[in-house]
C-alpha positions, 0 to 999 in steps of 0.5 A: 500500500502507498504511503498516501493510502495509509494516511487516508486510513489513519489508525486502522489501515487495511492491507492491500486486497490483491497483488495482481499484475498491471494487466489484470488490475487495468481490466478490473478497473475497466470492468468495475467502471463498466458495471457502474455505467451499465447499472446507472444508464441501462438499468437506471439503478441509484448511483449509491447501489451502482457504486457499491456493486461496482466496488465489489465487482472491481475487487472480484475482477482484481482477484481479491477475497470478497471479505477484503474487498468489503472491508476496503469499501466500508472503510472508504465509505466511512472515512469519506462521510466522516471527512465531508459528511458534516460539511455537506450537511452544513452547506445544505442547511445554509442553502435552505436558510438562504432560500426560505428566508428570501435572502436569495431573492433579495440578492437577485432583486437588488442586483437586477434593479441596478443592471442595465439591459446590456449588463444583464447577462453579467448580472446573471453570472454574478447572481448565480456565482454568489448564490451557487457558493453554498448551494448544490447545483440542482438546488441552485437551478431550482432557485434561479429558474424563476428568476431566469424565466422572469428576467427573460420574459420581462426584458424580452430577452432570448432565454439563452442570453440570460439562462446560459450565464446563470447555468455557467455560474452555478456549474463552475461553482459546483465543479471547482469551488469547495464546499461543494461535495465533489471538490471537498472529496477530491481535497480529502483524497489527495490531501490538498490544502482547502484554503489554497484550493479555494483561492486557486479555484476562484482564480480559475473560476472567474475567467472560466465563467466569463467565457462560458457564460456571457460570451458564449451566451451570445453564440448560444442565443443565435444557435437556439433562439427561444423565449421563456416557456410560460408554463415553467414560471413558478412562484418564488420562495419569498412571495409568502413572506412579509419581510426578508433579510437585507442585501448586505446581511445576506451577502455577508452571511454567504461569504463568511465561510469563504472569507474565513477559509481564505483568511486561514490560507493567507495566514498560513502563507504569511506566518508559516509557523504552526506554533504561532498563536495567530496561525493556530487561531486561524487554523481553527476558525478557518477550518471548513467545519467551523467556517460553515458552522459559523455561517449557519449560526450567523444565518439563523440571526441574519436570515431567519430573524428578519424573515420573522422565523420563530424557533420552531420555523428555524428548526423546521428549516434545518430539518427540511434542509437535511432531508434531501441530502441523504441520497447525496451523502450515500452517493458520496460515501459509496464513491469514497468506498469505490475510491478506497477499493481502487487504492487498496487493490493497487490501482493507484500505484499502478497508475503511478508506475505507468505514468512514470513512462509517459510524457503526459503531465499528471494534471492532464492525466487527472483531467482526462481520467475525470473526463472519461468517467464523466462521459461514461456515468453522467455524474460530475460527483462520481467522476470527481470521486473516482478520478481522485482515487485513481490519481491520489498517489500522484500527489505524494511528491507534489507541492501544496500548490500543485496538489490544489491544482490537481483537485481543480484539474479533476473538477474541471474534467468532471464537467466535460460534455453533459449529455443524456446520461446526466440528470442535469441535462434533463433538468435544464431541458425540461425547465427551459422547454428545449428539445434534446438537440437544442440542449446539446447545442447550448447546455452540453457545449457550455459544460464542455467550454467550462471543462476545457477552459478551466483545465487549460487555466490549471495547466497554465497556472502549473507552469507559473507557480 
């Protein structure tokens, strides 16, 4: 077992489940991924079950005893949920508070009131990026769709001119920026510095979202010139509220965890002394758990109280925020189990050994692996988790900056060309009233642009830092 995988398993390491040769391991990986793809696409099986069965199939194809394959899977599942489960839960609570209190609508209305028709696509990118920080992609779509449709209808804009920038903002946040599940799991898998990953992720995200959003929307609007479908304009979450939180308070609450985590990264660079009091303080308040927990607690006062929420309503909001993430937690956990099965079977070491003879950069290899799994499974999260497990050994000798870039390369690859096996594809198609062909020419191309541009920027940064 590699040094990295020992660290992942902490005090209770698992012995390698097989000593099979490279050829057999390569076949086992392809077979395991094929099982997952077949179960998700052909038999429409839930990704949690597909990943569980695929992990056991991987162990079997690699010639491992079933009991050791089970141990590897359950160990990986447990360590992944322990590492990111609470963070995902806190992010879901913050997102629910933001939506139910009307804080999201307040941000949207404030920005739109100040935006001219020419700057409206840029305003949509800004709205989606800010709102997308604490929200899961699907939740963000549901939250922003009413705004996109109403703005397009009210201003008589092409739906693509308004919709593509919003979708780009959400997608870039989802693929590149913690605390979204994919980037968090990748950070955990390769032992990257979260604050540094967040800082570099923002650096990559800004030009990426500009190119894939406002700039590409001009082309998308010419390719697919459609208006907002009347039947899909739903009620906004805050329409039944008498009051809602102010713009400044809402924005401050959303950005609080980001500021705390970035502050920790900055202090780590400036002070660079683990025993220094300042660094020790920021190591605590800038940890993802404390940063998100602080945002949730602050949000109860800055979001819940202005909206007139009682203690019972706040408790209900927290509960409703947690319920939808059960499936996400299980998928992420099973993905961690699959990752650990890959590591314990020696696949990570195999890739490390083989890649030594290749001229392909490690970051490009990570991007290509994530692209392949994304195209096969349709899930950005599954692609991120699986690719992170495969390339984790490559991070062993990397600097902290390049390890963070490895996470971003995986995240960028996981967004490549969303098509008919991706739930997000159908979500966009139905909400915007598009045909399959129109969705491919707009949404799918936009996702590909994000993946390629972000991947290229990551490689460029690797030459500079």
